[in-house]
TORKE-341361 format. One line per field, with one value per residue: chain; residue number from 0; y, x negated, z of N, C-alpha, C, O in turn. Coordinates in nm, 3 decimals, always signed. Layout:
<atoms>
chain = (A_...)
resi = (NUM_...)
nv = (Y_...)
nu = (X_...)
nw = (Z_...)
cav = (Y_...)
cau = (X_...)
caw = (Z_...)
cv = (Y_...)
cu = (X_...)
cw = (Z_...)
ov = (Y_...)
ou = (X_...)
ow = (Z_...)
</atoms>
This chain:
<atoms>
chain = (A_A_A_A_A_A_A_A_A_A_A_A_A_A_A_A_A_A_A_A_A_A_A_A_A_A_A_A_A_A_A_A_A_A_A_A_A_A_A_A_A_A_A_A_A_A_A_A_A_A_A_A_A_A_A_A_A_A_A_A_A_A_A_A_A_A_A_A_A_A_A_A_A_A_A_A_A_A_A_A_A_A_A_A_A_A_A_A_A_A_A_A_A_A_A_A_A_A_A_A_A_A_A_A_A_A_A_A_A_A_A_A_A_A_A_A_A_A_A_A_A_A_A_A_A_A_A_A_A_A_A_A_A_A_A_A_A_A_A_A_A_A_A_A_A_A_A_A_A_A_A_A_A_A_A_A_A_A_A_A_A_A_A_A_A_A_A_A_A_A_A_A_A_A_A_A_A_A_A_A_A_A_A_A_A)
resi = (0_1_2_3_4_5_6_7_8_9_10_11_12_13_14_15_16_17_18_19_20_21_22_23_24_25_26_27_28_29_30_31_32_33_34_35_36_37_38_39_40_41_42_43_44_45_46_47_48_49_50_51_52_53_54_55_56_57_58_59_60_61_62_63_64_65_66_67_68_69_70_71_72_73_74_75_76_77_78_79_80_81_82_83_84_85_86_87_88_89_90_91_92_93_94_95_96_97_98_99_100_101_102_103_104_105_106_107_108_109_110_111_112_113_114_115_116_117_118_119_120_121_122_123_124_125_126_127_128_129_130_131_132_133_134_135_136_137_138_139_140_141_142_143_144_145_146_147_148_149_150_151_152_153_154_155_156_157_158_159_160_161_162_163_164_165_166_167_168_169_170_171_172_173_174_175_176_177_178_179_180_181_182_183_184)
nv = (-0.114_+0.218_+0.471_+0.730_+0.772_+0.715_+0.927_+1.151_+1.120_+1.139_+1.400_+1.550_+1.486_+1.609_+1.876_+1.953_+1.901_+2.099_+2.327_+2.303_+2.314_+2.576_+2.713_+2.756_+2.704_+2.717_+2.719_+2.471_+2.295_+2.338_+2.269_+2.004_+1.887_+1.913_+1.792_+1.536_+1.481_+1.489_+1.278_+1.065_+1.078_+1.059_+0.794_+0.633_+0.693_+0.585_+0.314_+0.266_+0.311_+0.105_-0.140_-0.131_-0.138_-0.373_-0.552_-0.495_-0.586_-0.858_-0.920_-0.878_-1.059_-1.300_-1.312_-1.271_-1.355_-1.281_-0.985_-0.836_-0.915_-0.855_-0.571_-0.500_-0.577_-0.394_-0.159_-0.140_-0.272_-0.153_+0.119_+0.411_+0.280_+0.177_+0.235_+0.101_-0.163_-0.253_-0.312_-0.066_+0.004_-0.247_-0.534_-0.712_-0.840_-0.971_-0.884_-0.775_-1.010_-1.177_-1.078_-1.209_-1.449_-1.716_-1.944_-1.827_-1.653_-1.827_-1.960_-1.747_-1.670_-1.886_-1.875_-1.619_-1.679_-1.841_-1.692_-1.468_-1.220_-1.140_-1.106_-0.895_-0.708_-0.656_-0.547_-0.303_-0.187_-0.150_+0.014_+0.256_+0.306_+0.364_+0.591_+0.759_+0.791_+0.893_+1.145_+1.263_+1.265_+1.400_+1.688_+1.807_+2.038_+2.094_+1.856_+1.637_+1.469_+1.203_+1.032_+1.007_+1.128_+0.926_+0.702_+0.681_+0.635_+0.393_+0.240_+0.243_+0.099_-0.142_-0.220_-0.306_-0.580_-0.708_-0.561_-0.588_-0.854_-0.924_-1.007_-1.244_-1.402_-1.425_-1.561_-1.807_-1.910_-1.944_-2.130_-2.346_-2.395_-2.407_-2.393_-2.466_-2.362_-2.122_-2.019_-2.029_-2.023)
nu = (-0.085_-0.052_-0.214_-0.207_+0.038_+0.210_+0.124_+0.214_+0.483_+0.550_+0.445_+0.621_+0.884_+0.843_+0.809_+1.062_+1.221_+1.119_+1.191_+1.463_+1.484_+1.418_+1.615_+1.628_+1.800_+1.862_+1.606_+1.510_+1.680_+1.601_+1.327_+1.349_+1.469_+1.276_+1.057_+1.152_+1.145_+0.873_+0.773_+0.878_+0.734_+0.465_+0.462_+0.532_+0.316_+0.122_+0.180_+0.140_-0.131_-0.218_-0.118_-0.240_-0.509_-0.519_-0.452_-0.673_-0.892_-0.814_-0.838_-1.104_-1.219_-1.158_-1.262_-1.539_-1.743_-1.654_-1.655_-1.541_-1.284_-1.180_-1.214_-1.051_-0.797_-0.773_-0.798_-0.603_-0.385_-0.347_-0.419_-0.253_-0.021_+0.135_+0.403_+0.539_+0.530_+0.733_+1.092_+1.258_+1.512_+1.628_+1.708_+1.524_+1.182_+1.119_+1.039_+0.770_+0.659_+0.666_+0.485_+0.262_+0.287_+0.520_+0.517_+0.416_+0.620_+0.848_+0.742_+0.731_+0.995_+1.109_+0.978_+1.071_+1.343_+1.363_+1.273_+1.395_+1.315_+1.101_+1.250_+1.422_+1.223_+1.119_+1.339_+1.357_+1.116_+1.155_+1.365_+1.274_+1.073_+1.241_+1.390_+1.168_+1.115_+1.370_+1.341_+1.131_+1.188_+1.438_+1.487_+1.312_+1.321_+1.595_+1.684_+1.851_+1.801_+1.962_+1.900_+1.784_+1.478_+1.399_+1.527_+1.394_+1.127_+1.169_+1.229_+0.965_+0.820_+0.960_+0.890_+0.634_+0.581_+0.607_+0.422_+0.172_+0.124_+0.090_-0.159_-0.201_+0.002_-0.075_-0.323_-0.252_-0.086_-0.275_-0.446_-0.284_-0.203_-0.421_-0.582_-0.375_-0.214_+0.025_+0.082_+0.108_-0.117)
nw = (+0.002_-0.077_+0.102_+0.036_-0.096_+0.130_+0.297_+0.145_+0.148_+0.417_+0.467_+0.302_+0.417_+0.662_+0.581_+0.469_+0.703_+0.877_+0.739_+0.760_+1.030_+1.087_+0.974_+0.706_+0.483_+0.202_+0.085_+0.193_+0.055_-0.206_-0.185_-0.111_-0.342_-0.534_-0.404_-0.406_-0.672_-0.708_-0.552_-0.684_-0.924_-0.822_-0.702_-0.936_-1.104_-0.935_-0.943_-1.214_-1.239_-1.060_-1.193_-1.443_-1.382_-1.254_-1.458_-1.626_-1.467_-1.469_-1.731_-1.770_-1.593_-1.696_-1.964_-1.973_-2.139_-2.381_-2.490_-2.688_-2.710_-2.462_-2.455_-2.683_-2.582_-2.368_-2.484_-2.698_-2.581_-2.333_-2.284_-2.276_-2.313_-2.113_-2.037_-2.225_-2.160_-2.016_-1.976_-1.875_-1.824_-1.776_-1.582_-1.509_-1.531_-1.765_-2.032_-1.971_-1.868_-2.094_-2.259_-2.204_-2.317_-2.404_-2.235_-1.992_-1.927_-1.893_-1.672_-1.489_-1.471_-1.342_-1.097_-1.006_-0.991_-0.778_-0.576_-0.392_-0.268_-0.430_-0.677_-0.593_-0.554_-0.802_-0.918_-0.788_-0.851_-1.129_-1.116_-1.007_-1.193_-1.414_-1.309_-1.303_-1.577_-1.671_-1.528_-1.647_-1.920_-1.938_-1.914_-1.693_-1.519_-1.472_-1.396_-1.165_-0.879_-0.742_-0.531_-0.189_-0.028_+0.149_+0.025_-0.216_-0.133_+0.002_-0.231_-0.344_-0.149_-0.150_-0.409_-0.393_-0.339_-0.600_-0.762_-0.622_-0.640_-0.910_-1.023_-0.873_-0.969_-1.247_-1.227_-1.090_-1.277_-1.482_-1.380_-1.351_-1.613_-1.787_-2.075_-2.229_-2.508_-2.644_-2.882_-3.228_-3.484)
cav = (+0.010_+0.346_+0.565_+0.861_+0.776_+0.731_+1.068_+1.241_+1.097_+1.203_+1.554_+1.587_+1.475_+1.716_+2.005_+1.959_+1.912_+2.218_+2.436_+2.293_+2.375_+2.725_+2.755_+2.810_+2.590_+2.713_+2.678_+2.341_+2.230_+2.358_+2.178_+1.856_+1.846_+1.925_+1.685_+1.402_+1.460_+1.471_+1.153_+0.968_+1.079_+1.003_+0.651_+0.567_+0.703_+0.498_+0.189_+0.266_+0.282_-0.038_-0.243_-0.128_-0.180_-0.531_-0.622_-0.480_-0.680_-0.999_-0.955_-0.884_-1.174_-1.415_-1.287_-1.213_-1.393_-1.225_-0.850_-0.773_-0.949_-0.767_-0.434_-0.485_-0.583_-0.280_-0.023_-0.150_-0.317_-0.080_+0.274_+0.488_+0.184_+0.124_+0.248_+0.015_-0.294_-0.298_-0.262_+0.011_+0.004_-0.380_-0.590_-0.816_-0.803_-1.058_-0.815_-0.776_-1.150_-1.234_-1.029_-1.305_-1.573_-1.790_-2.025_-1.747_-1.584_-1.920_-1.990_-1.636_-1.683_-1.984_-1.814_-1.510_-1.742_-1.906_-1.599_-1.341_-1.108_-1.102_-1.043_-0.757_-0.620_-0.623_-0.449_-0.173_-0.145_-0.100_+0.138_+0.362_+0.344_+0.419_+0.723_+0.851_+0.815_+0.993_+1.265_+1.324_+1.290_+1.471_+1.828_+1.803_+2.157_+2.078_+1.716_+1.627_+1.323_+1.164_+0.952_+1.078_+1.092_+0.794_+0.606_+0.671_+0.581_+0.259_+0.175_+0.229_-0.005_-0.261_-0.253_-0.346_-0.726_-0.739_-0.498_-0.652_-0.996_-0.961_-1.082_-1.377_-1.489_-1.459_-1.655_-1.921_-1.970_-1.983_-2.245_-2.455_-2.422_-2.380_-2.463_-2.486_-2.236_-2.132_-1.957_-2.110_-1.929)
cau = (+0.009_-0.131_-0.207_-0.180_+0.185_+0.264_+0.103_+0.292_+0.618_+0.546_+0.441_+0.748_+0.985_+0.811_+0.837_+1.212_+1.261_+1.070_+1.277_+1.592_+1.484_+1.402_+1.736_+1.599_+1.880_+1.851_+1.472_+1.513_+1.733_+1.511_+1.203_+1.395_+1.499_+1.136_+0.976_+1.196_+1.088_+0.726_+0.761_+0.898_+0.607_+0.352_+0.483_+0.520_+0.182_+0.041_+0.195_+0.077_-0.287_-0.245_-0.107_-0.334_-0.631_-0.511_-0.468_-0.807_-0.977_-0.788_-0.896_-1.257_-1.272_-1.129_-1.317_-1.672_-1.822_-1.599_-1.634_-1.462_-1.141_-1.141_-1.208_-0.940_-0.681_-0.772_-0.786_-0.480_-0.282_-0.306_-0.438_-0.135_+0.091_+0.185_+0.550_+0.596_+0.528_+0.854_+1.232_+1.285_+1.662_+1.671_+1.720_+1.420_+1.063_+1.092_+0.963_+0.640_+0.614_+0.663_+0.357_+0.149_+0.323_+0.638_+0.503_+0.406_+0.755_+0.924_+0.683_+0.768_+1.141_+1.134_+0.929_+1.168_+1.470_+1.347_+1.215_+1.488_+1.238_+1.039_+1.353_+1.453_+1.099_+1.108_+1.449_+1.324_+1.011_+1.223_+1.464_+1.171_+1.016_+1.360_+1.398_+1.053_+1.145_+1.469_+1.303_+1.018_+1.253_+1.575_+1.476_+1.255_+1.361_+1.732_+1.715_+1.890_+1.775_+2.071_+1.848_+1.705_+1.346_+1.395_+1.556_+1.287_+1.019_+1.204_+1.204_+0.828_+0.781_+1.018_+0.827_+0.490_+0.570_+0.591_+0.300_+0.054_+0.120_+0.082_-0.290_-0.180_+0.085_-0.142_-0.428_-0.204_-0.051_-0.399_-0.510_-0.197_-0.181_-0.558_-0.616_-0.255_-0.178_+0.166_+0.101_+0.062_-0.178)
caw = (-0.005_-0.091_+0.211_-0.028_-0.096_+0.276_+0.343_+0.073_+0.197_+0.552_+0.455_+0.233_+0.519_+0.758_+0.524_+0.467_+0.835_+0.928_+0.672_+0.820_+1.182_+1.089_+0.922_+0.571_+0.415_+0.055_+0.057_+0.223_-0.055_-0.322_-0.154_-0.115_-0.486_-0.602_-0.359_-0.449_-0.810_-0.693_-0.491_-0.791_-1.015_-0.747_-0.687_-1.061_-1.144_-0.856_-1.004_-1.358_-1.212_-1.002_-1.284_-1.553_-1.324_-1.222_-1.582_-1.678_-1.388_-1.510_-1.871_-1.752_-1.520_-1.786_-2.091_-1.950_-2.262_-2.517_-2.457_-2.777_-2.673_-2.344_-2.508_-2.759_-2.502_-2.287_-2.575_-2.769_-2.502_-2.206_-2.295_-2.317_-2.351_-1.992_-2.036_-2.332_-2.117_-1.934_-2.009_-1.758_-1.788_-1.756_-1.449_-1.493_-1.595_-1.870_-2.131_-1.936_-1.864_-2.234_-2.326_-2.173_-2.377_-2.370_-2.113_-1.879_-1.916_-1.837_-1.539_-1.400_-1.462_-1.247_-0.973_-0.962_-0.965_-0.653_-0.479_-0.396_-0.231_-0.558_-0.769_-0.547_-0.566_-0.952_-0.962_-0.718_-0.937_-1.255_-1.094_-0.983_-1.333_-1.493_-1.259_-1.360_-1.731_-1.687_-1.490_-1.744_-2.053_-1.946_-1.861_-1.558_-1.436_-1.438_-1.363_-1.016_-0.832_-0.643_-0.425_-0.096_-0.004_+0.212_-0.066_-0.317_-0.060_+0.007_-0.364_-0.354_-0.048_-0.203_-0.530_-0.364_-0.347_-0.731_-0.807_-0.554_-0.674_-1.048_-1.056_-0.824_-1.069_-1.363_-1.191_-1.058_-1.406_-1.555_-1.317_-1.378_-1.764_-1.838_-2.194_-2.309_-2.587_-2.676_-3.014_-3.351_-3.580)
cv = (+0.127_+0.441_+0.702_+0.887_+0.784_+0.866_+1.162_+1.229_+1.161_+1.357_+1.611_+1.599_+1.594_+1.846_+2.034_+1.973_+2.041_+2.335_+2.426_+2.347_+2.513_+2.783_+2.812_+2.706_+2.592_+2.674_+2.527_+2.256_+2.226_+2.261_+2.033_+1.816_+1.831_+1.808_+1.548_+1.365_+1.425_+1.325_+1.040_+0.953_+1.016_+0.843_+0.575_+0.587_+0.608_+0.359_+0.165_+0.228_+0.147_-0.151_-0.245_-0.180_-0.320_-0.590_-0.615_-0.567_-0.824_-1.026_-0.969_-1.015_-1.309_-1.408_-1.230_-1.240_-1.331_-1.083_-0.790_-0.802_-0.866_-0.632_-0.403_-0.479_-0.462_-0.153_-0.032_-0.189_-0.225_+0.067_+0.337_+0.403_+0.133_+0.123_+0.158_-0.141_-0.352_-0.241_-0.190_+0.007_-0.139_-0.410_-0.699_-0.769_-0.915_-1.005_-0.818_-0.929_-1.203_-1.193_-1.124_-1.449_-1.628_-1.880_-1.954_-1.696_-1.690_-1.957_-1.881_-1.640_-1.782_-1.943_-1.713_-1.569_-1.796_-1.824_-1.476_-1.211_-1.044_-1.030_-0.910_-0.650_-0.561_-0.527_-0.316_-0.111_-0.078_+0.023_+0.264_+0.402_+0.413_+0.572_+0.809_+0.884_+0.913_+1.136_+1.339_+1.355_+1.365_+1.598_+1.831_+1.912_+2.142_+1.938_+1.695_+1.484_+1.307_+1.088_+1.052_+1.050_+0.960_+0.685_+0.579_+0.608_+0.435_+0.188_+0.151_+0.109_-0.144_-0.319_-0.325_-0.499_-0.764_-0.688_-0.559_-0.779_-1.030_-1.053_-1.225_-1.469_-1.526_-1.568_-1.790_-1.999_-2.022_-2.101_-2.365_-2.495_-2.405_-2.456_-2.490_-2.364_-2.255_-2.050_-2.035_-2.000_-1.975)
cu = (-0.096_-0.109_-0.173_-0.023_+0.249_+0.245_+0.187_+0.439_+0.638_+0.546_+0.565_+0.868_+0.965_+0.838_+0.992_+1.262_+1.230_+1.162_+1.417_+1.595_+1.472_+1.515_+1.717_+1.667_+1.865_+1.702_+1.457_+1.571_+1.658_+1.384_+1.245_+1.409_+1.368_+1.049_+1.012_+1.144_+0.938_+0.697_+0.786_+0.776_+0.497_+0.364_+0.476_+0.388_+0.090_+0.046_+0.141_-0.076_-0.306_-0.227_-0.201_-0.484_-0.634_-0.533_-0.605_-0.910_-0.951_-0.846_-1.053_-1.288_-1.248_-1.189_-1.454_-1.766_-1.780_-1.554_-1.546_-1.316_-1.095_-1.129_-1.087_-0.816_-0.669_-0.731_-0.655_-0.365_-0.239_-0.326_-0.312_-0.013_+0.166_+0.349_+0.615_+0.595_+0.647_+0.984_+1.280_+1.430_+1.712_+1.670_+1.614_+1.291_+1.017_+1.022_+0.808_+0.588_+0.593_+0.537_+0.248_+0.181_+0.454_+0.635_+0.493_+0.547_+0.842_+0.885_+0.733_+0.915_+1.175_+1.094_+1.031_+1.290_+1.484_+1.293_+1.291_+1.410_+1.164_+1.139_+1.400_+1.349_+1.096_+1.223_+1.420_+1.215_+1.068_+1.303_+1.379_+1.113_+1.122_+1.378_+1.294_+1.067_+1.255_+1.433_+1.219_+1.101_+1.380_+1.565_+1.448_+1.312_+1.500_+1.767_+1.749_+1.872_+1.885_+2.018_+1.782_+1.577_+1.316_+1.430_+1.451_+1.162_+1.047_+1.188_+1.061_+0.792_+0.846_+0.940_+0.693_+0.480_+0.528_+0.435_+0.179_+0.023_+0.091_-0.044_-0.270_-0.110_+0.005_-0.255_-0.370_-0.143_-0.168_-0.462_-0.408_-0.193_-0.310_-0.563_-0.491_-0.223_-0.032_+0.193_+0.041_+0.007_-0.189)
cw = (+0.000_+0.027_+0.154_-0.030_+0.029_+0.325_+0.275_+0.135_+0.336_+0.545_+0.397_+0.338_+0.619_+0.713_+0.521_+0.605_+0.894_+0.865_+0.725_+0.965_+1.187_+1.007_+0.782_+0.481_+0.260_+0.013_+0.096_+0.110_-0.181_-0.306_-0.177_-0.252_-0.552_-0.534_-0.380_-0.600_-0.803_-0.641_-0.599_-0.890_-0.940_-0.742_-0.831_-1.121_-1.065_-0.915_-1.140_-1.331_-1.158_-1.109_-1.397_-1.503_-1.286_-1.362_-1.645_-1.602_-1.437_-1.643_-1.858_-1.698_-1.611_-1.926_-2.080_-2.079_-2.387_-2.488_-2.558_-2.752_-2.568_-2.387_-2.588_-2.666_-2.417_-2.383_-2.653_-2.676_-2.385_-2.219_-2.350_-2.361_-2.233_-2.004_-2.137_-2.272_-2.048_-2.002_-1.894_-1.728_-1.760_-1.611_-1.413_-1.548_-1.701_-1.984_-2.095_-1.935_-2.002_-2.304_-2.304_-2.240_-2.320_-2.243_-1.982_-1.835_-1.843_-1.692_-1.448_-1.371_-1.348_-1.101_-0.920_-0.925_-0.821_-0.529_-0.478_-0.354_-0.362_-0.658_-0.728_-0.567_-0.713_-0.982_-0.895_-0.809_-1.064_-1.235_-1.071_-1.120_-1.425_-1.442_-1.304_-1.506_-1.742_-1.646_-1.588_-1.880_-2.053_-1.873_-1.715_-1.466_-1.391_-1.382_-1.213_-0.985_-0.719_-0.528_-0.318_-0.099_+0.045_+0.114_-0.172_-0.248_-0.042_-0.127_-0.390_-0.261_-0.102_-0.331_-0.502_-0.380_-0.496_-0.782_-0.751_-0.590_-0.832_-1.080_-0.992_-0.920_-1.192_-1.331_-1.160_-1.187_-1.483_-1.510_-1.351_-1.525_-1.835_-1.968_-2.290_-2.383_-2.623_-2.804_-3.127_-3.459_-3.720)
ov = (+0.127_+0.487_+0.782_+0.987_+0.860_+0.922_+1.254_+1.331_+1.230_+1.429_+1.717_+1.700_+1.666_+1.929_+2.138_+2.058_+2.095_+2.428_+2.528_+2.412_+2.573_+2.901_+2.908_+2.629_+2.488_+2.603_+2.460_+2.153_+2.126_+2.187_+1.955_+1.707_+1.733_+1.736_+1.455_+1.253_+1.344_+1.262_+0.936_+0.846_+0.921_+0.774_+0.466_+0.496_+0.556_+0.292_+0.054_+0.136_+0.076_-0.244_-0.352_-0.249_-0.383_-0.671_-0.710_-0.617_-0.905_-1.135_-1.052_-1.082_-1.410_-1.500_-1.148_-1.159_-1.327_-1.058_-0.696_-0.714_-0.809_-0.574_-0.299_-0.384_-0.424_-0.068_+0.075_-0.140_-0.218_+0.139_+0.312_+0.446_+0.050_+0.020_+0.141_-0.230_-0.472_-0.140_-0.255_+0.008_-0.154_-0.326_-0.762_-0.663_-0.944_-1.081_-0.859_-0.962_-1.277_-1.262_-1.123_-1.547_-1.596_-1.889_-1.998_-1.699_-1.656_-1.981_-1.913_-1.616_-1.756_-1.972_-1.720_-1.520_-1.797_-1.868_-1.385_-1.104_-0.924_-0.921_-0.820_-0.532_-0.443_-0.436_-0.215_+0.008_+0.035_+0.116_+0.371_+0.520_+0.505_+0.665_+0.923_+0.993_+1.010_+1.234_+1.460_+1.459_+1.395_+1.614_+1.852_+1.886_+2.174_+1.916_+1.740_+1.393_+1.384_+1.080_+1.160_+0.953_+0.889_+0.580_+0.465_+0.528_+0.355_+0.077_+0.049_+0.017_-0.247_-0.440_-0.401_-0.546_-0.838_-0.763_-0.582_-0.821_-1.145_-1.153_-1.321_-1.583_-1.639_-1.659_-1.889_-2.121_-2.131_-2.172_-2.475_-2.614_-2.387_-2.578_-2.527_-2.261_-2.363_-2.016_-2.098_-1.910_-1.902)
ou = (-0.200_+0.003_-0.112_+0.033_+0.346_+0.335_+0.236_+0.502_+0.737_+0.628_+0.610_+0.938_+1.058_+0.887_+1.036_+1.348_+1.317_+1.200_+1.486_+1.688_+1.513_+1.507_+1.784_+1.600_+1.857_+1.683_+1.385_+1.512_+1.651_+1.345_+1.183_+1.360_+1.351_+0.978_+0.931_+1.110_+0.887_+0.602_+0.721_+0.729_+0.437_+0.270_+0.420_+0.346_-0.007_-0.056_+0.101_-0.134_-0.397_-0.307_-0.240_-0.560_-0.740_-0.624_-0.651_-1.005_-1.043_-0.896_-1.119_-1.378_-1.316_-1.165_-1.492_-1.851_-1.852_-1.436_-1.475_-1.232_-0.987_-1.025_-1.024_-0.739_-0.555_-0.647_-0.597_-0.254_-0.123_-0.244_-0.275_+0.078_+0.255_+0.414_+0.737_+0.655_+0.662_+0.983_+1.345_+1.467_+1.828_+1.637_+1.615_+1.289_+0.898_+0.942_+0.727_+0.486_+0.497_+0.488_+0.149_+0.110_+0.495_+0.728_+0.543_+0.583_+0.904_+0.969_+0.775_+0.957_+1.265_+1.162_+1.072_+1.351_+1.590_+1.273_+1.261_+1.441_+1.166_+1.117_+1.417_+1.374_+1.075_+1.207_+1.462_+1.224_+1.032_+1.310_+1.418_+1.107_+1.093_+1.380_+1.320_+1.032_+1.241_+1.476_+1.233_+1.080_+1.431_+1.632_+1.533_+1.348_+1.528_+1.876_+1.666_+1.920_+1.895_+2.089_+1.733_+1.542_+1.227_+1.366_+1.426_+1.096_+0.958_+1.134_+1.027_+0.728_+0.780_+0.930_+0.647_+0.378_+0.432_+0.351_+0.084_-0.092_+0.073_-0.036_-0.319_-0.147_+0.012_-0.272_-0.432_-0.148_-0.163_-0.527_-0.456_-0.182_-0.301_-0.549_-0.504_-0.205_+0.026_+0.307_-0.064_+0.076_-0.238)
ow = (+0.066_+0.049_+0.225_+0.015_+0.040_+0.389_+0.340_+0.166_+0.361_+0.603_+0.442_+0.346_+0.653_+0.790_+0.571_+0.624_+0.962_+0.936_+0.737_+1.011_+1.287_+0.973_+0.745_+0.412_+0.196_-0.085_+0.022_+0.074_-0.253_-0.397_-0.251_-0.283_-0.626_-0.604_-0.376_-0.639_-0.879_-0.687_-0.599_-0.928_-0.992_-0.782_-0.839_-1.191_-1.119_-0.936_-1.175_-1.389_-1.201_-1.116_-1.445_-1.572_-1.286_-1.382_-1.708_-1.663_-1.448_-1.671_-1.920_-1.750_-1.594_-2.004_-2.164_-2.116_-2.486_-2.464_-2.523_-2.772_-2.575_-2.354_-2.571_-2.673_-2.392_-2.355_-2.674_-2.695_-2.345_-2.161_-2.465_-2.431_-2.250_-1.982_-2.134_-2.333_-2.024_-2.072_-1.812_-1.611_-1.723_-1.527_-1.307_-1.610_-1.720_-2.039_-2.178_-1.996_-2.020_-2.394_-2.377_-2.220_-2.208_-2.162_-1.878_-1.717_-1.742_-1.605_-1.337_-1.258_-1.267_-1.002_-0.804_-0.830_-0.757_-0.416_-0.555_-0.405_-0.390_-0.710_-0.810_-0.592_-0.738_-1.063_-0.953_-0.841_-1.099_-1.315_-1.118_-1.154_-1.501_-1.523_-1.342_-1.550_-1.816_-1.707_-1.610_-1.941_-2.161_-1.771_-1.629_-1.352_-1.275_-1.328_-1.134_-1.053_-0.624_-0.427_-0.352_-0.166_-0.002_+0.119_-0.210_-0.314_-0.069_-0.128_-0.452_-0.314_-0.094_-0.354_-0.587_-0.431_-0.517_-0.830_-0.826_-0.576_-0.871_-1.151_-1.052_-0.949_-1.241_-1.412_-1.200_-1.200_-1.541_-1.587_-1.379_-1.558_-1.956_-1.967_-2.406_-2.317_-2.631_-2.834_-3.116_-3.508_-3.805)
</atoms>
């Protein structure tokens, strides 16, 4: 869990509370609206870095002898492509899972089906990413966040199960299915 996200959340809550206590209601409302937007962007940006760093490490660890493959995957698959990895409006991460092949997608569908916490975490992650996209693409200045700071922070916390375990899923699949290909060239 990112201490920076936790710090931002605490600072934002304290600022809004201070403004309320000093009876600066209009300023409190303005700050709350802007801080919610900021928290969404902070958490989504954090997850983007975490996932791309995780995948980069995975590609590096599994392609040490094939630098060209690793570099291609990073340069074409990850740089400025993060938001295309997921179906943000969807209710599952199957689009992301399928990028690693049909076998991995089926493997993960089975894991998610049997792990309600993971399923819940994926949904929270996608909801947070979708909120980020709506915020960025639907007139940031006028966009109104219906969630509270606490609800946004809870989505962040709930998302951590999925984000922090991506490499574990890839590695466990790799060990279980080592050498089995699922593409025909």
